[in-house]
Structures are given as structure tokens and as C-alpha cells.
N, C-alpha and C positions, 0 to 999 in steps of 0.2 A: 384560580389558583395557575400558573403557567407550568406547563410540564414540557420539559425538553426531551425528545426522544435522541440518547444517545446510541450512535452504534457504535459497536468494538470489534475492531478487528485482529484476527489472530491467524498466525503461520505457523504451520505443524512443524514440529523440530525432530518428529519421529522419524526413523530409519523404514518402517513401515507400516500400512495403511492401520489406521483405528477408527473403529467404530466409537461414537459420540452420541449422547443424547442432547438434540436442540430442537428447543420449541416442541415436547412431545415426541419427537420421531427422531429414529436411529439415522445417524449421517455417518457414510464413510470418507474418512480426512486422508488424501494421500499426502506422501511426503512433501513436503515443502509448498503445501497447498494454502491460499488465504481464504478463509473464509470470514463472513459477518454475523453479527447477534445483536439482538435489543438488549439482551441482559448480559451481565458480567458471567465469564466460565471459570472454573476455578480447576482447570484440568492440567495437569504437569507436562502434557505433550504439546499444549498449544501456548506460544510466548505471543504475548499482546503487541501489537505495532503502534506504538506513539505516532501520535499526526507530530509532522516537523512544522515551524512556522516558515511561512513562506521568506526565502533570502533575497536580499534586496540585488537587484541584477545592476553591472556596469553598463555605463551605456555605450554604444556602438561608436568605434572609432572611424571618423568619415576619412573617404580617400579622397584625395585630390588628383583631378587629371584622367589622364588613361590608364592608371596602374593596374585597373582592374581587366582592361581589354587583353585578348591575348594578342601574342606579336605575330606577324604574318606579312602576307603580300602587302 
């Protein structure tokens, strides 16, 4: 059987430092700090960060001639 180890990313939404239990240890999470966990956490002060799919990039516009050289002597 194949097990996929997912990592969950959370961002703290609290205005103050919060103590949480993570992997049987107490961890202090500061405001707006990002933490990772192997298991899903059910804390109201932590917001799950969804992974966004990669956006396709537009091709770069090619410049012609000496347009990108500085004017001068």
C-alpha cells in the first residue's frame, strides 16, 4: 500500500502568540507565522493555506534593435 505524506501549512490568524500542541510538544505560534504539520490541525486560530496551481506565464516580448541600450555618447 502506498502512503503519501501530506504536509499541511497553516497561518496564524491570532493577534497574540498562541501555544498549540504539535507532535506531542508545545509550540508557540506568533501572529501571522506559517507552520507545517504532518497531521491536520483543528485549531480556530490557524488558517489552512491552500496550495495554488502554477499559473501559466506569458512569453516575454522580444525587443528589436537597440531599444534596451541607454542613450548617451
